[in-house]
C-alpha positions as CSV (number, residue, x, y, z in Angstrom):
1,M,-27.3,-15.4,-36.8
2,A,-25.5,-15.8,-40.1
3,K,-25.4,-19.1,-41.9
4,V,-21.8,-19.2,-43.2
5,A,-18.7,-21.3,-43.7
6,V,-15.6,-19.3,-42.9
7,P,-12.1,-20.5,-43.5
8,I,-10.5,-20.7,-40.1
9,I,-7.3,-19.1,-41.5
10,K,-9.4,-16.0,-42.2
11,L,-10.9,-15.7,-38.8
12,R,-9.6,-12.7,-36.9
13,Y,-10.1,-11.8,-33.2
14,D,-8.6,-9.2,-30.8
15,S,-6.7,-11.0,-28.1
16,A,-9.0,-9.1,-25.6
17,D,-11.9,-11.1,-27.1
18,A,-10.2,-14.5,-26.6
19,Y,-10.8,-16.4,-23.5
20,P,-9.1,-19.6,-22.0
21,N,-10.9,-22.8,-22.8
22,D,-11.6,-23.1,-19.0
23,V,-14.6,-20.7,-19.4
24,V,-16.5,-23.6,-21.0
25,A,-16.3,-25.6,-17.8
26,V,-17.6,-22.6,-15.8
27,F,-20.6,-22.4,-18.2
28,E,-21.1,-26.1,-18.1
29,D,-21.0,-26.3,-14.3
30,A,-23.6,-23.5,-14.1
31,G,-25.9,-25.3,-16.6
32,A,-25.6,-22.5,-19.0
33,W,-23.6,-24.3,-21.8
34,T,-25.4,-26.0,-24.7
35,P,-23.2,-27.9,-27.1
36,A,-24.0,-26.6,-30.5
37,E,-23.1,-29.6,-32.8
38,D,-26.4,-29.1,-34.6
39,Y,-25.6,-25.4,-35.3
40,T,-21.8,-24.9,-35.3
41,F,-18.9,-27.2,-36.3
42,T,-15.6,-27.3,-38.0
43,G,-14.6,-29.3,-41.1
44,R,-11.5,-29.7,-43.3
45,V,-11.3,-29.6,-47.0
46,S,-8.5,-31.8,-48.4
47,I,-7.9,-33.7,-51.6
48,D,-6.6,-37.2,-51.0
49,A,-6.6,-38.5,-54.6
50,D,-3.8,-40.9,-55.5
51,T,-2.4,-39.2,-58.5
52,P,-1.9,-35.6,-59.6
53,K,-4.3,-36.1,-62.4
54,E,-7.0,-37.4,-60.0
55,R,-6.3,-34.5,-57.6
56,T,-6.7,-32.0,-60.5
57,A,-9.9,-33.6,-61.7
58,Q,-11.4,-33.5,-58.2
59,R,-10.4,-29.8,-57.7
60,N,-11.8,-28.9,-61.1
61,A,-15.1,-30.7,-60.3
62,I,-15.4,-29.0,-57.0
63,A,-14.5,-25.6,-58.4
64,A,-17.1,-26.0,-61.1
65,K,-19.8,-26.9,-58.5
66,L,-18.8,-23.8,-56.4
67,C,-19.4,-21.5,-59.4
68,T,-22.9,-22.9,-59.6
69,I,-23.9,-22.1,-56.0
70,M,-22.5,-18.6,-55.5
71,P,-21.6,-15.5,-57.5
72,R,-18.6,-16.2,-59.7
73,A,-16.3,-13.6,-58.1
74,Q,-17.1,-15.1,-54.7
75,A,-16.4,-18.6,-55.9
76,E,-13.2,-17.5,-57.5
77,R,-11.9,-15.9,-54.2
78,L,-12.6,-19.2,-52.5
79,I,-10.9,-21.3,-55.2
80,T,-7.9,-19.0,-55.0
81,L,-7.8,-19.3,-51.2
82,L,-8.0,-23.1,-51.6
83,D,-5.2,-23.1,-54.3
84,E,-3.0,-20.9,-52.2
85,H,-3.2,-23.5,-49.4
86,N,-3.0,-26.6,-51.6
87,W,-6.6,-27.5,-51.0
88,D,-6.1,-28.2,-47.3
89,V,-8.2,-25.6,-45.4
90,S,-10.3,-26.0,-42.3
91,F,-13.7,-24.1,-42.0
92,F,-15.8,-22.9,-39.1
93,V,-19.5,-23.4,-40.0
94,D,-22.3,-21.6,-38.3
95,C,-25.8,-22.9,-39.2
96,W,-27.8,-21.0,-36.7
C-alpha cells in the first residue's frame, strides 16, 4: 500500500465506487472491520497566526521545509495548491 498524503480536494472517485456509510456497520457487525487509526487518518493544514506578517512567515517556513523533503517541482505544486486555497486544506493520509 502506498504511504501518501493526498489533499482531499484532489481525491476523485466514480459514484459507482462510493458506498453509503452504512456499509461500515455491516462490516463491524460481521467482525470484519478494523479501525485503521494507526494506518489512515485525515488532517487539516491551516495557518492561524494573528497577523498577516506572522501568517506569511509561517507559510514561508513551511514552504522552505517542504522543498527540503521532496523534489522541488513536487513541493512547488503542493505550495501552489495551498496558496490557491489560502492554506486551508484537508489531507487523507495512508501510512500502510
